[in-house]
C-alpha positions in Angstrom: -24.8 25.4 22.9 -25.2 22.3 24.3 -25.6 20.6 20.8 -22.7 22.3 19.6 -20.3 21.0 21.8 -22.1 17.6 21.3 -21.6 17.8 17.5 -17.9 19.1 18.0 -16.9 16.2 20.1 -18.6 13.6 17.4 -17.0 15.1 14.6 -13.7 15.0 16.8 -13.7 11.1 17.5 -14.4 10.5 14.0 -11.8 12.3 13.1 -9.5 10.4 15.3 -11.1 7.0 14.6 -10.2 7.9 10.7 -6.6 8.6 11.9 -5.7 5.7 13.5 -7.5 3.7 10.9 -5.3 5.4 8.3 -2.5 4.7 10.4 -2.7 1.4 10.2 -3.0 0.4 6.9 -0.6 3.1 5.9 1.8 0.8 7.8 0.9 -2.4 6.7 1.3 -1.4 3.1 4.2 0.3 3.9 5.7 -3.4 4.8 4.1 -5.3 1.8 6.0 -2.9 -0.4 9.0 -3.4 0.4 10.8 -6.5 -0.8 12.2 -9.7 0.7 16.0 -9.3 0.8 15.9 -12.9 -0.1 13.6 -12.9 -3.7 16.2 -12.3 -6.3 15.2 -10.2 -9.1 13.4 -12.6 -11.3 10.7 -13.2 -8.7 10.4 -9.6 -8.0 10.1 -9.1 -12.1 7.5 -12.4 -11.6 5.7 -10.4 -8.5 4.8 -7.4 -10.6 3.7 -9.2 -13.5 1.3 -10.9 -11.7 0.0 -7.9 -9.7 -0.3 -6.0 -13.2 1.9 -3.2 -12.3 3.5 -4.5 -15.6 2.7 -5.3 -19.4 3.2 -8.6 -21.0 5.9 -6.5 -23.4 7.8 -4.7 -20.3 7.9 -8.3 -18.6 9.6 -10.3 -21.4 11.9 -7.1 -22.2 13.2 -6.8 -19.0 13.1 -10.8 -18.3 15.4 -10.9 -21.5 17.5 -7.9 -19.9 18.0 -9.9 -17.0 19.1 -13.2 -19.0 
């Protein structure tokens, strides 16, 4: 009986710590996804290309659309 209570206590705390880590990470990644209002469209496009979110062809097509 005591072993079962100890097991559930350990599982509970592992869950709480995992949830806290997930919460902190999701808050920080959410802030990174929001673009700065000071960035213009061309800078955002450059950043997306540098991160590998879009291909070279997509980058060049979007760049010509902006000009």
